[in-house]
Backbone as JSON Lines, residues from 0, in Angstrom:
{"i":0,"aa":"M","n":[29.29,8.15,-3.2],"ca":[28.24,7.55,-4.03],"c":[27.61,6.37,-3.28]}
{"i":1,"aa":"A","n":[26.28,6.37,-3.23],"ca":[25.59,5.28,-2.53],"c":[25.71,3.97,-3.31]}
{"i":2,"aa":"L","n":[25.83,2.88,-2.57],"ca":[25.96,1.56,-3.16],"c":[24.64,0.8,-3.09]}
{"i":3,"aa":"L","n":[24.43,-0.11,-4.03],"ca":[23.3,-1.04,-3.96],"c":[23.64,-2.1,-2.92]}
{"i":4,"aa":"L","n":[22.78,-2.28,-1.93],"ca":[23.02,-3.24,-0.85],"c":[21.88,-4.25,-0.82]}
{"i":5,"aa":"K","n":[22.23,-5.53,-0.95],"ca":[21.24,-6.6,-0.91],"c":[21.64,-7.6,0.18]}
{"i":6,"aa":"E","n":[20.71,-7.91,1.05],"ca":[20.99,-8.82,2.16],"c":[19.95,-9.94,2.17]}
{"i":7,"aa":"H","n":[20.43,-11.16,1.99],"ca":[19.57,-12.32,1.82],"c":[19.34,-13.05,3.15]}
{"i":8,"aa":"L","n":[18.11,-13.44,3.4],"ca":[17.77,-14.27,4.55],"c":[16.96,-15.46,4.07]}
{"i":9,"aa":"T","n":[17.31,-16.64,4.53],"ca":[16.57,-17.83,4.14],"c":[15.2,-17.85,4.83]}
{"i":10,"aa":"F","n":[14.35,-18.71,4.35],"ca":[13.03,-18.92,4.94],"c":[13.15,-19.2,6.43]}
{"i":11,"aa":"D","n":[14.11,-20.07,6.81],"ca":[14.27,-20.44,8.21],"c":[14.95,-19.34,9.02]}
{"i":12,"aa":"N","n":[16.0,-18.73,8.47],"ca":[16.7,-17.68,9.21],"c":[15.83,-16.46,9.44]}
{"i":13,"aa":"A","n":[14.92,-16.2,8.51],"ca":[14.02,-15.07,8.66],"c":[12.81,-15.41,9.52]}
{"i":14,"aa":"G","n":[12.68,-16.7,9.88],"ca":[11.53,-17.12,10.67],"c":[10.23,-16.83,9.95]}
{"i":15,"aa":"I","n":[10.21,-17.08,8.65],"ca":[9.06,-16.72,7.83],"c":[7.8,-17.48,8.25]}
{"i":16,"aa":"K","n":[6.72,-16.74,8.4],"ca":[5.4,-17.31,8.61],"c":[4.57,-17.02,7.38]}
{"i":17,"aa":"V","n":[3.96,-18.05,6.81],"ca":[3.06,-17.88,5.68],"c":[1.65,-17.83,6.23]}
{"i":18,"aa":"L","n":[0.97,-16.7,6.03],"ca":[-0.34,-16.47,6.63],"c":[-1.41,-16.3,5.56]}
{"i":19,"aa":"S","n":[-2.58,-16.84,5.82],"ca":[-3.73,-16.65,4.95],"c":[-4.79,-15.87,5.74]}
{"i":20,"aa":"E","n":[-5.16,-14.71,5.24],"ca":[-6.11,-13.85,5.94],"c":[-7.24,-13.44,5.01]}
{"i":21,"aa":"D","n":[-8.41,-13.16,5.6],"ca":[-9.54,-12.72,4.8],"c":[-9.19,-11.44,4.05]}
{"i":22,"aa":"S","n":[-9.57,-11.37,2.79],"ca":[-9.31,-10.18,1.99],"c":[-10.2,-9.04,2.44]}
{"i":23,"aa":"A","n":[-9.82,-7.83,2.1],"ca":[-10.55,-6.65,2.54],"c":[-12.0,-6.63,2.05]}
{"i":24,"aa":"D","n":[-12.24,-7.21,0.86],"ca":[-13.6,-7.22,0.32],"c":[-14.42,-8.4,0.82]}
{"i":25,"aa":"G","n":[-13.79,-9.27,1.63],"ca":[-14.5,-10.4,2.21],"c":[-14.85,-11.49,1.23]}
{"i":26,"aa":"K","n":[-14.27,-11.43,0.03],"ca":[-14.62,-12.4,-1.01],"c":[-13.59,-13.51,-1.19]}
{"i":27,"aa":"G","n":[-12.59,-13.52,-0.37],"ca":[-11.56,-14.55,-0.52],"c":[-10.48,-14.4,0.54]}
{"i":28,"aa":"K","n":[-9.33,-14.98,0.25],"ca":[-8.19,-14.96,1.17],"c":[-6.99,-14.29,0.5]}
{"i":29,"aa":"D","n":[-6.22,-13.58,1.29],"ca":[-4.95,-13.02,0.83],"c":[-3.81,-13.76,1.52]}
{"i":30,"aa":"L","n":[-2.71,-13.95,0.8],"ca":[-1.55,-14.66,1.33],"c":[-0.48,-13.66,1.74]}
{"i":31,"aa":"Y","n":[0.1,-13.88,2.92],"ca":[1.13,-12.99,3.45],"c":[2.37,-13.78,3.85]}
{"i":32,"aa":"M","n":[3.52,-13.11,3.84],"ca":[4.75,-13.63,4.43],"c":[5.19,-12.63,5.49]}
{"i":33,"aa":"E","n":[5.54,-13.14,6.66],"ca":[5.93,-12.28,7.78],"c":[7.18,-12.84,8.43]}
{"i":34,"aa":"G","n":[8.12,-11.95,8.78],"ca":[9.34,-12.41,9.44],"c":[10.4,-11.34,9.47]}
{"i":35,"aa":"V","n":[11.65,-11.74,9.67],"ca":[12.79,-10.81,9.72],"c":[13.06,-10.3,8.31]}
{"i":36,"aa":"F","n":[13.18,-8.99,8.16],"ca":[13.52,-8.39,6.87],"c":[14.97,-7.91,6.83]}
{"i":37,"aa":"I","n":[15.49,-7.47,7.97],"ca":[16.87,-6.97,8.01],"c":[17.39,-7.07,9.44]}
{"i":38,"aa":"Q","n":[18.65,-7.49,9.58],"ca":[19.26,-7.67,10.9],"c":[20.24,-6.55,11.18]}
{"i":39,"aa":"G","n":[20.18,-6.01,12.39],"ca":[21.07,-4.93,12.77],"c":[22.04,-5.33,13.87]}
{"i":40,"aa":"G","n":[23.19,-4.66,13.9],"ca":[24.14,-4.83,14.98],"c":[25.04,-6.05,14.9]}
{"i":41,"aa":"V","n":[24.94,-6.83,13.83],"ca":[25.79,-8.02,13.69],"c":[26.4,-8.05,12.29]}
{"i":42,"aa":"K","n":[27.57,-8.67,12.16],"ca":[28.19,-8.81,10.85],"c":[27.49,-9.94,10.11]}
{"i":43,"aa":"N","n":[26.97,-9.65,8.93],"ca":[26.22,-10.66,8.2],"c":[27.11,-11.42,7.21]}
{"i":44,"aa":"A","n":[26.48,-12.24,6.38],"ca":[27.23,-13.08,5.44],"c":[28.01,-12.26,4.42]}
{"i":45,"aa":"N","n":[27.56,-11.03,4.17],"ca":[28.26,-10.15,3.24],"c":[29.32,-9.31,3.92]}
{"i":46,"aa":"Q","n":[29.6,-9.64,5.2],"ca":[30.62,-8.94,5.99],"c":[30.27,-7.47,6.2]}
{"i":47,"aa":"R","n":[28.97,-7.19,6.24],"ca":[28.51,-5.84,6.51],"c":[27.8,-5.79,7.86]}
{"i":48,"aa":"V","n":[27.9,-4.63,8.52],"ca":[27.23,-4.42,9.8],"c":[26.3,-3.22,9.66]}
{"i":49,"aa":"Y","n":[25.03,-3.45,9.94],"ca":[24.04,-2.37,9.91],"c":[23.79,-1.9,11.34]}
{"i":50,"aa":"P","n":[24.3,-0.75,11.73],"ca":[24.03,-0.24,13.08],"c":[22.53,-0.16,13.32]}
{"i":51,"aa":"V","n":[22.13,-0.43,14.56],"ca":[20.7,-0.47,14.88],"c":[20.01,0.85,14.54]}
{"i":52,"aa":"H","n":[20.68,1.97,14.81],"ca":[20.03,3.26,14.52],"c":[19.79,3.45,13.03]}
{"i":53,"aa":"E","n":[20.63,2.84,12.19],"ca":[20.43,2.91,10.75],"c":[19.19,2.1,10.34]}
{"i":54,"aa":"I","n":[19.04,0.93,10.94],"ca":[17.88,0.09,10.66],"c":[16.61,0.79,11.14]}
{"i":55,"aa":"E","n":[16.66,1.35,12.34],"ca":[15.49,2.03,12.89],"c":[15.03,3.17,11.97]}
{"i":56,"aa":"R","n":[15.99,3.94,11.5],"ca":[15.63,5.07,10.64],"c":[15.05,4.6,9.31]}
{"i":57,"aa":"A","n":[15.65,3.55,8.73],"ca":[15.18,3.01,7.46],"c":[13.78,2.43,7.59]}
{"i":58,"aa":"V","n":[13.53,1.71,8.69],"ca":[12.21,1.13,8.94],"c":[11.18,2.23,9.12]}
{"i":59,"aa":"S","n":[11.55,3.27,9.86],"ca":[10.65,4.4,10.08],"c":[10.28,5.07,8.76]}
{"i":60,"aa":"T","n":[11.25,5.2,7.87],"ca":[10.99,5.82,6.57],"c":[9.99,5.01,5.76]}
{"i":61,"aa":"V","n":[10.16,3.68,5.76],"ca":[9.22,2.81,5.05],"c":[7.81,2.98,5.61]}
{"i":62,"aa":"N","n":[7.7,3.0,6.92],"ca":[6.38,3.15,7.54],"c":[5.74,4.5,7.23]}
{"i":63,"aa":"E","n":[6.55,5.53,7.15],"ca":[6.02,6.85,6.78],"c":[5.49,6.82,5.35]}
{"i":64,"aa":"Q","n":[6.2,6.13,4.47],"ca":[5.74,5.99,3.09],"c":[4.39,5.26,3.05]}
{"i":65,"aa":"L","n":[4.28,4.19,3.82],"ca":[3.04,3.41,3.85],"c":[1.88,4.25,4.39]}
{"i":66,"aa":"K","n":[2.14,5.06,5.4],"ca":[1.09,5.89,6.0],"c":[0.54,6.91,5.01]}
{"i":67,"aa":"T","n":[1.37,7.37,4.08],"ca":[0.93,8.35,3.1],"c":[0.25,7.69,1.9]}
{"i":68,"aa":"G","n":[0.14,6.37,1.92],"ca":[-0.52,5.66,0.82],"c":[0.42,5.19,-0.27]}
{"i":69,"aa":"Y","n":[1.72,5.37,-0.07],"ca":[2.71,4.93,-1.06],"c":[2.81,3.4,-1.05]}
{"i":70,"aa":"S","n":[2.82,2.8,-2.22],"ca":[2.92,1.34,-2.33],"c":[4.38,0.92,-2.46]}
{"i":71,"aa":"V","n":[4.87,0.18,-1.47],"ca":[6.25,-0.32,-1.51],"c":[6.19,-1.72,-2.12]}
{"i":72,"aa":"L","n":[6.49,-1.8,-3.41],"ca":[6.37,-3.04,-4.16],"c":[7.68,-3.82,-4.17]}
{"i":73,"aa":"G","n":[7.58,-5.15,-4.25],"ca":[8.76,-6.0,-4.31],"c":[8.64,-6.99,-5.45]}
{"i":74,"aa":"E","n":[9.77,-7.6,-5.8],"ca":[9.83,-8.5,-6.95],"c":[10.18,-9.93,-6.55]}
{"i":75,"aa":"V","n":[9.95,-10.83,-7.49],"ca":[10.51,-12.18,-7.4],"c":[11.94,-12.07,-7.89]}
{"i":76,"aa":"D","n":[12.89,-12.56,-7.06],"ca":[14.3,-12.36,-7.36],"c":[14.51,-10.85,-7.34]}
{"i":77,"aa":"H","n":[15.71,-10.38,-7.51],"ca":[15.85,-8.93,-7.6],"c":[17.0,-8.55,-8.51]}
{"i":78,"aa":"P","n":[16.82,-7.46,-9.26],"ca":[17.83,-7.02,-10.21],"c":[19.01,-6.35,-9.52]}
{"i":79,"aa":"D","n":[20.01,-6.07,-10.29],"ca":[21.2,-5.42,-9.73],"c":[21.1,-3.91,-9.84]}
{"i":80,"aa":"D","n":[19.94,-3.39,-9.51],"ca":[19.77,-1.94,-9.42],"c":[18.62,-1.66,-8.47]}
{"i":81,"aa":"L","n":[18.28,-0.4,-8.3],"ca":[17.27,-0.01,-7.33],"c":[15.89,0.21,-7.95]}
{"i":82,"aa":"K","n":[15.78,-0.04,-9.25],"ca":[14.52,0.18,-9.95],"c":[13.54,-0.96,-9.69]}
{"i":83,"aa":"I","n":[12.25,-0.63,-9.58],"ca":[11.2,-1.64,-9.45],"c":[10.65,-1.93,-10.83]}
{"i":84,"aa":"N","n":[10.75,-3.18,-11.27],"ca":[10.24,-3.6,-12.57],"c":[8.81,-4.13,-12.4]}
{"i":85,"aa":"L","n":[7.84,-3.42,-12.94],"ca":[6.44,-3.76,-12.71],"c":[6.09,-5.15,-13.22]}
{"i":86,"aa":"D","n":[6.76,-5.62,-14.29],"ca":[6.44,-6.95,-14.82],"c":[6.97,-8.06,-13.92]}
{"i":87,"aa":"R","n":[7.81,-7.7,-12.92],"ca":[8.35,-8.71,-12.01],"c":[7.75,-8.61,-10.61]}
{"i":88,"aa":"V","n":[6.87,-7.65,-10.39],"ca":[6.3,-7.44,-9.05],"c":[5.44,-8.62,-8.62]}
{"i":89,"aa":"S","n":[5.65,-9.06,-7.39],"ca":[4.89,-10.19,-6.85],"c":[4.19,-9.87,-5.54]}
{"i":90,"aa":"H","n":[4.56,-8.78,-4.9],"ca":[4.04,-8.49,-3.57],"c":[4.23,-7.03,-3.19]}
{"i":91,"aa":"M","n":[3.63,-6.65,-2.08],"ca":[3.83,-5.32,-1.54],"c":[4.04,-5.42,-0.03]}
{"i":92,"aa":"I","n":[4.87,-4.54,0.51],"ca":[5.09,-4.5,1.96],"c":[3.91,-3.79,2.6]}
{"i":93,"aa":"T","n":[3.35,-4.4,3.64],"ca":[2.21,-3.78,4.33],"c":[2.62,-3.12,5.64]}
{"i":94,"aa":"K","n":[3.69,-3.59,6.27],"ca":[4.17,-2.92,7.48],"c":[5.55,-3.42,7.85]}
{"i":95,"aa":"M","n":[6.28,-2.62,8.62],"ca":[7.57,-3.01,9.18],"c":[7.62,-2.51,10.63]}
{"i":96,"aa":"W","n":[8.43,-3.19,11.43],"ca":[8.58,-2.77,12.83],"c":[9.91,-3.29,13.37]}
{"i":97,"aa":"M","n":[10.34,-2.69,14.47],"ca":[11.57,-3.09,15.13],"c":[11.27,-3.97,16.33]}
{"i":98,"aa":"D","n":[12.1,-4.98,16.54],"ca":[12.06,-5.8,17.75],"c":[13.51,-5.96,18.18]}
{"i":99,"aa":"G","n":[13.93,-5.16,19.15],"ca":[15.35,-5.15,19.5],"c":[16.14,-4.57,18.35]}
{"i":100,"aa":"P","n":[17.24,-5.23,17.94],"ca":[18.07,-4.71,16.85],"c":[17.6,-5.15,15.46]}
{"i":101,"aa":"T","n":[16.48,-5.87,15.41],"ca":[16.05,-6.51,14.18],"c":[14.83,-5.84,13.55]}
{"i":102,"aa":"G","n":[14.87,-5.67,12.23],"ca":[13.75,-5.12,11.51],"c":[12.86,-6.22,10.97]}
{"i":103,"aa":"Y","n":[11.62,-6.25,11.4],"ca":[10.64,-7.25,10.94],"c":[9.69,-6.61,9.94]}
{"i":104,"aa":"G","n":[8.99,-7.45,9.19],"ca":[8.03,-6.92,8.25],"c":[7.01,-7.95,7.81]}
{"i":105,"aa":"K","n":[6.02,-7.44,7.12],"ca":[4.95,-8.28,6.59],"c":[4.68,-7.85,5.16]}
{"i":106,"aa":"L","n":[4.57,-8.82,4.27],"ca":[4.29,-8.5,2.88],"c":[3.09,-9.3,2.38]}
{"i":107,"aa":"K","n":[2.37,-8.7,1.46],"ca":[1.18,-9.3,0.88],"c":[1.47,-9.76,-0.54]}
{"i":108,"aa":"V","n":[1.22,-11.04,-0.81],"ca":[1.41,-11.58,-2.16],"c":[0.26,-11.08,-3.04]}
{"i":109,"aa":"L","n":[0.61,-10.48,-4.17],"ca":[-0.38,-9.87,-5.06],"c":[-0.83,-10.84,-6.15]}
{"i":110,"aa":"P","n":[-2.02,-10.63,-6.71],"ca":[-2.52,-11.51,-7.78],"c":[-1.96,-11.15,-9.15]}
{"i":111,"aa":"T","n":[-0.66,-10.86,-9.21],"ca":[0.04,-10.63,-10.47],"c":[0.54,-11.98,-10.99]}
{"i":112,"aa":"P","n":[1.0,-12.06,-12.24],"ca":[1.56,-13.33,-12.71],"c":[2.67,-13.86,-11.81]}
{"i":113,"aa":"M","n":[3.61,-12.99,-11.39],"ca":[4.68,-13.44,-10.52],"c":[4.17,-13.75,-9.11]}
{"i":114,"aa":"G","n":[3.17,-13.0,-8.67],"ca":[2.58,-13.26,-7.37],"c":[1.9,-14.62,-7.34]}
{"i":115,"aa":"K","n":[1.25,-14.99,-8.44],"ca":[0.59,-16.28,-8.5],"c":[1.61,-17.42,-8.5]}
{"i":116,"aa":"L","n":[2.77,-17.19,-9.11],"ca":[3.83,-18.19,-9.05],"c":[4.34,-18.36,-7.62]}
{"i":117,"aa":"V","n":[4.52,-17.23,-6.94],"ca":[4.95,-17.29,-5.53],"c":[3.91,-18.02,-4.7]}
{"i":118,"aa":"E","n":[2.64,-17.7,-4.89],"ca":[1.57,-18.35,-4.14],"c":[1.59,-19.86,-4.35]}
{"i":119,"aa":"S","n":[1.74,-20.28,-5.59],"ca":[1.75,-21.71,-5.88],"c":[2.95,-22.41,-5.25]}
{"i":120,"aa":"M","n":[4.1,-21.74,-5.26],"ca":[5.29,-22.33,-4.65],"c":[5.12,-22.45,-3.14]}
{"i":121,"aa":"L","n":[4.66,-21.37,-2.51],"ca":[4.5,-21.39,-1.05],"c":[3.48,-22.44,-0.61]}
{"i":122,"aa":"T","n":[2.35,-22.5,-1.3],"ca":[1.31,-23.46,-0.92],"c":[1.71,-24.9,-1.26]}
{"i":123,"aa":"S","n":[2.75,-25.04,-2.09],"ca":[3.27,-26.38,-2.41],"c":[4.43,-26.77,-1.49]}
{"i":124,"aa":"G","n":[4.77,-25.89,-0.57],"ca":[5.8,-26.22,0.41],"c":[7.19,-25.74,0.09]}
{"i":125,"aa":"V","n":[7.36,-24.96,-0.99],"ca":[8.67,-24.42,-1.33],"c":[9.04,-23.32,-0.33]}
{"i":126,"aa":"K","n":[10.24,-23.39,0.22],"ca":[10.69,-22.4,1.2],"c":[11.42,-21.26,0.5]}
{"i":127,"aa":"L","n":[10.74,-20.16,0.36],"ca":[11.33,-18.98,-0.25],"c":[11.81,-18.01,0.82]}
{"i":128,"aa":"G","n":[12.93,-17.37,0.57],"ca":[13.48,-16.42,1.52],"c":[13.14,-15.0,1.14]}
{"i":129,"aa":"V","n":[13.71,-14.05,1.85],"ca":[13.52,-12.63,1.57],"c":[14.88,-11.96,1.48]}
{"i":130,"aa":"S","n":[14.92,-10.85,0.77],"ca":[16.17,-10.13,0.62],"c":[15.88,-8.63,0.56]}
{"i":131,"aa":"S","n":[16.45,-7.9,1.48],"ca":[16.28,-6.45,1.46],"c":[17.11,-5.87,0.31]}
{"i":132,"aa":"R","n":[16.57,-4.84,-0.3],"ca":[17.29,-4.13,-1.37],"c":[17.28,-2.65,-1.02]}
{"i":133,"aa":"G","n":[18.46,-2.1,-0.87],"ca":[18.54,-0.72,-0.45],"c":[19.82,-0.05,-0.91]}
{"i":134,"aa":"S","n":[20.09,1.12,-0.36],"ca":[21.29,1.87,-0.72],"c":[21.95,2.38,0.54]}
{"i":135,"aa":"G","n":[23.26,2.66,0.43],"ca":[23.99,3.18,1.58],"c":[25.47,3.22,1.31]}
{"i":136,"aa":"Q","n":[26.21,3.67,2.31],"ca":[27.67,3.72,2.25],"c":[28.24,2.61,3.13]}
{"i":137,"aa":"V","n":[29.34,2.01,2.72],"ca":[29.96,0.94,3.48],"c":[31.41,1.3,3.79]}
{"i":138,"aa":"N","n":[31.78,1.26,5.06],"ca":[33.16,1.49,5.47],"c":[33.99,0.27,5.07]}
{"i":139,"aa":"E","n":[34.99,0.47,4.24],"ca":[35.77,-0.65,3.71],"c":[36.53,-1.4,4.8]}
{"i":140,"aa":"T","n":[36.86,-0.73,5.88],"ca":[37.63,-1.36,6.95],"c":[36.73,-2.15,7.92]}
{"i":141,"aa":"S","n":[35.69,-1.5,8.4],"ca":[34.85,-2.13,9.42],"c":[33.63,-2.85,8.87]}
{"i":142,"aa":"G","n":[33.24,-2.48,7.65],"ca":[32.03,-3.06,7.07],"c":[30.75,-2.39,7.55]}
{"i":143,"aa":"H","n":[30.88,-1.33,8.37],"ca":[29.7,-0.65,8.9],"c":[29.0,0.16,7.79]}
{"i":144,"aa":"V","n":[27.68,0.08,7.8],"ca":[26.85,0.75,6.8],"c":[26.32,2.06,7.37]}
{"i":145,"aa":"S","n":[26.33,3.1,6.54],"ca":[25.77,4.39,6.94],"c":[24.86,4.9,5.83]}
{"i":146,"aa":"D","n":[24.02,5.88,6.17],"ca":[23.07,6.47,5.21],"c":[22.22,5.41,4.53]}
{"i":147,"aa":"F","n":[21.79,4.43,5.32],"ca":[21.06,3.29,4.77],"c":[19.6,3.64,4.49]}
{"i":148,"aa":"E","n":[19.13,3.2,3.35],"ca":[17.72,3.37,2.96],"c":[17.21,2.06,2.38]}
{"i":149,"aa":"I","n":[16.08,1.6,2.87],"ca":[15.45,0.4,2.31],"c":[14.57,0.81,1.14]}
{"i":150,"aa":"I","n":[14.84,0.25,-0.03],"ca":[14.0,0.5,-1.19],"c":[12.84,-0.48,-1.21]}
{"i":151,"aa":"T","n":[13.13,-1.75,-0.98],"ca":[12.09,-2.77,-0.92],"c":[12.66,-4.04,-0.31]}
{"i":152,"aa":"V","n":[11.83,-5.05,-0.2],"ca":[12.24,-6.39,0.2],"c":[11.7,-7.35,-0.85]}
{"i":153,"aa":"D","n":[12.58,-8.12,-1.46],"ca":[12.21,-9.04,-2.52],"c":[12.04,-10.46,-1.99]}
{"i":154,"aa":"I","n":[11.35,-11.28,-2.77],"ca":[11.22,-12.71,-2.46],"c":[12.23,-13.45,-3.32]}
{"i":155,"aa":"V","n":[13.07,-14.27,-2.68],"ca":[14.17,-14.91,-3.38],"c":[14.29,-16.38,-2.97]}
{"i":156,"aa":"A","n":[15.2,-17.07,-3.66],"ca":[15.44,-18.48,-3.4],"c":[16.36,-18.67,-2.21]}
{"i":157,"aa":"Q","n":[16.51,-19.93,-1.8],"ca":[17.44,-20.27,-0.74],"c":[18.87,-20.06,-1.23]}
{"i":158,"aa":"P","n":[19.8,-19.64,-0.34],"ca":[21.17,-19.33,-0.77],"c":[21.97,-20.54,-1.24]}
{"i":159,"aa":"S","n":[21.49,-21.75,-0.94],"ca":[22.2,-22.94,-1.42],"c":[22.18,-22.99,-2.94]}
{"i":160,"aa":"A","n":[21.23,-22.32,-3.54],"ca":[21.16,-22.21,-4.99],"c":[20.68,-20.8,-5.32]}
{"i":161,"aa":"P","n":[21.55,-19.81,-5.17],"ca":[21.12,-18.42,-5.31],"c":[20.38,-18.15,-6.6]}
{"i":162,"aa":"N","n":[19.21,-17.53,-6.46],"ca":[18.38,-17.12,-7.59],"c":[17.86,-18.28,-8.43]}
{"i":163,"aa":"A","n":[18.0,-19.51,-7.95],"ca":[17.63,-20.66,-8.77],"c":[16.13,-20.84,-8.88]}
{"i":164,"aa":"Y","n":[15.42,-20.75,-7.79],"ca":[13.99,-21.08,-7.85],"c":[13.21,-20.16,-8.78]}
{"i":165,"aa":"P","n":[13.24,-18.84,-8.58],"ca":[12.45,-18.0,-9.47],"c":[12.85,-18.14,-10.93]}
{"i":166,"aa":"K","n":[14.16,-18.17,-11.24],"ca":[14.6,-18.26,-12.61],"c":[14.21,-19.6,-13.22]}
{"i":167,"aa":"A","n":[14.38,-20.68,-12.45],"ca":[14.03,-22.0,-12.96],"c":[12.54,-22.12,-13.18]}
{"i":168,"aa":"I","n":[11.76,-21.56,-12.26],"ca":[10.31,-21.61,-12.4],"c":[9.88,-20.85,-13.65]}
{"i":169,"aa":"Y","n":[10.39,-19.64,-13.83],"ca":[9.98,-18.82,-14.97],"c":[10.42,-19.44,-16.29]}
{"i":170,"aa":"E","n":[11.71,-19.79,-16.38],"ca":[12.2,-20.35,-17.64],"c":[11.59,-21.72,-17.91]}
{"i":171,"aa":"G","n":[11.43,-22.51,-16.86],"ca":[10.8,-23.82,-17.04],"c":[9.37,-23.68,-17.51]}
{"i":172,"aa":"L","n":[8.66,-22.7,-16.96],"ca":[7.28,-22.47,-17.36],"c":[7.2,-22.06,-18.83]}
{"i":173,"aa":"M","n":[8.11,-21.2,-19.25],"ca":[8.1,-20.76,-20.64],"c":[8.44,-21.89,-21.61]}
{"i":174,"aa":"N","n":[9.23,-22.87,-21.14],"ca":[9.68,-23.95,-22.02],"c":[8.78,-25.18,-22.0]}
{"i":175,"aa":"M","n":[7.96,-25.3,-20.96],"ca":[7.1,-26.49,-20.88],"c":[5.93,-26.36,-21.84]}
{"i":176,"aa":"K","n":[5.37,-27.46,-22.22],"ca":[4.22,-27.47,-23.13],"c":[3.05,-26.73,-22.48]}
{"i":177,"aa":"G","n":[2.58,-25.71,-23.16],"ca":[1.46,-24.93,-22.64],"c":[1.88,-23.92,-21.59]}
{"i":178,"aa":"G","n":[3.18,-23.78,-21.33],"ca":[3.65,-22.89,-20.28],"c":[3.34,-21.43,-20.52]}
{"i":179,"aa":"A","n":[3.52,-21.0,-21.77],"ca":[3.24,-19.6,-22.09],"c":[1.77,-19.28,-21.86]}
{"i":180,"aa":"Q","n":[0.91,-20.24,-22.18],"ca":[-0.52,-20.03,-21.95],"c":[-0.82,-19.93,-20.46]}
{"i":181,"aa":"V","n":[-0.12,-20.75,-19.67],"ca":[-0.3,-20.68,-18.21],"c":[0.08,-19.31,-17.71]}
{"i":182,"aa":"F","n":[1.2,-18.77,-18.21],"ca":[1.66,-17.45,-17.77],"c":[0.64,-16.37,-18.13]}
{"i":183,"aa":"E","n":[0.12,-16.44,-19.37],"ca":[-0.86,-15.44,-19.79],"c":[-2.15,-15.56,-18.99]}
{"i":184,"aa":"M","n":[-2.56,-16.79,-18.7],"ca":[-3.79,-16.99,-17.95],"c":[-3.67,-16.46,-16.53]}
{"i":185,"aa":"A","n":[-2.42,-16.4,-16.04],"ca":[-2.21,-15.89,-14.68],"c":[-2.67,-14.44,-14.55]}
{"i":186,"aa":"R","n":[-2.71,-13.72,-15.65],"ca":[-3.14,-12.32,-15.6],"c":[-4.61,-12.2,-15.2]}
{"i":187,"aa":"D","n":[-5.37,-13.27,-15.46],"ca":[-6.79,-13.24,-15.11],"c":[-7.1,-14.04,-13.85]}
{"i":188,"aa":"A","n":[-6.06,-14.55,-13.2],"ca":[-6.28,-15.49,-12.09],"c":[-6.96,-14.86,-10.89]}
{"i":189,"aa":"S","n":[-6.85,-13.56,-10.75],"ca":[-7.42,-12.91,-9.57],"c":[-8.94,-12.86,-9.61]}
{"i":190,"aa":"T","n":[-9.53,-13.05,-10.77],"ca":[-10.98,-12.92,-10.88],"c":[-11.68,-14.2,-11.32]}
{"i":191,"aa":"D","n":[-10.94,-15.23,-11.64],"ca":[-11.55,-16.46,-12.14],"c":[-10.99,-17.65,-11.36]}
{"i":192,"aa":"Q","n":[-11.83,-18.28,-10.55],"ca":[-11.38,-19.38,-9.71],"c":[-10.92,-20.57,-10.54]}
{"i":193,"aa":"R","n":[-11.53,-20.78,-11.7],"ca":[-11.11,-21.89,-12.56],"c":[-9.69,-21.68,-13.06]}
{"i":194,"aa":"V","n":[-9.38,-20.43,-13.39],"ca":[-8.02,-20.1,-13.83],"c":[-7.04,-20.3,-12.68]}
{"i":195,"aa":"Q","n":[-7.41,-19.89,-11.48],"ca":[-6.56,-20.06,-10.31],"c":[-6.23,-21.54,-10.1]}
{"i":196,"aa":"K","n":[-7.24,-22.39,-10.2],"ca":[-7.03,-23.83,-9.98],"c":[-6.12,-24.41,-11.05]}
{"i":197,"aa":"Y","n":[-6.36,-24.04,-12.31],"ca":[-5.54,-24.55,-13.41],"c":[-4.09,-24.1,-13.26]}
{"i":198,"aa":"L","n":[-3.91,-22.81,-12.91],"ca":[-2.56,-22.27,-12.75],"c":[-1.81,-23.0,-11.64]}
{"i":199,"aa":"Q","n":[-2.47,-23.18,-10.49],"ca":[-1.81,-23.83,-9.37],"c":[-1.41,-25.26,-9.73]}
{"i":200,"aa":"E","n":[-2.31,-26.01,-10.38],"ca":[-2.0,-27.39,-10.76],"c":[-0.82,-27.43,-11.73]}
{"i":201,"aa":"A","n":[-0.78,-26.48,-12.67],"ca":[0.3,-26.45,-13.65],"c":[1.64,-26.14,-13.0]}
{"i":202,"aa":"V","n":[1.66,-25.18,-12.09],"ca":[2.92,-24.82,-11.43],"c":[3.39,-25.92,-10.49]}
{"i":203,"aa":"V","n":[2.45,-26.59,-9.82],"ca":[2.82,-27.71,-8.96],"c":[3.48,-28.81,-9.79]}
{"i":204,"aa":"R","n":[2.93,-29.08,-10.97],"ca":[3.54,-30.08,-11.85],"c":[4.95,-29.66,-12.25]}
{"i":205,"aa":"L","n":[5.1,-28.37,-12.55],"ca":[6.41,-27.86,-12.95],"c":[7.41,-27.99,-11.81]}
{"i":206,"aa":"I","n":[7.0,-27.64,-10.6],"ca":[7.9,-27.75,-9.45],"c":[8.36,-29.19,-9.26]}
{"i":207,"aa":"K","n":[7.45,-30.14,-9.41],"ca":[7.81,-31.56,-9.27],"c":[8.78,-31.97,-10.36]}
{"i":208,"aa":"D","n":[8.54,-31.49,-11.6],"ca":[9.42,-31.85,-12.72],"c":[10.82,-31.31,-12.53]}
{"i":209,"aa":"L","n":[10.89,-30.07,-11.95],"ca":[12.2,-29.44,-11.73],"c":[12.93,-30.02,-10.52]}
{"i":210,"aa":"K","n":[12.17,-30.75,-9.67],"ca":[12.75,-31.38,-8.46],"c":[13.44,-30.34,-7.59]}
{"i":211,"aa":"L","n":[12.74,-29.23,-7.33],"ca":[13.28,-28.17,-6.46],"c":[13.17,-28.56,-5.01]}
């Protein structure tokens, strides 16, 4: 039976670059995160080893999906299963590639409610990490992974406080005065610059209040 495998990398360990690029329609900017998505050939913090050939095959599969027009969506934080929850989606993977034993990737932050929260955190200087979510078999003795498949890569908090940033941001937003309205307004943020400005200012205030 395949196991759920999640591997966390911090903003710094993943060498994350936050990029702003012209949108396809030329009417604005899109935000991207680029860096290490999965490490091969070394024992990681979870005492697992992903052989390089397993990483190569998994990365190739993702790229084949992207070439056929399949959208590989990711979430803020990630659940303890392989299902993608549309109400939690914040980004999509645009490409992956190998550099030596390491799998790199690039993801695009989407104008969803959770994507807007991620955008506000990143532009406010919050260092968010990434975490691959996939399935595979693990040898109990050696920790080597086989039959590995990448389902997605999620955006997560730093491991010093696992899962703290997204959960604190969401719950804090819901509990703050006017927070629910901010969340609802985020649904229209992709088309209204006034809403975008209001949302960003509100989330920045929340981040300062939470002292993240």
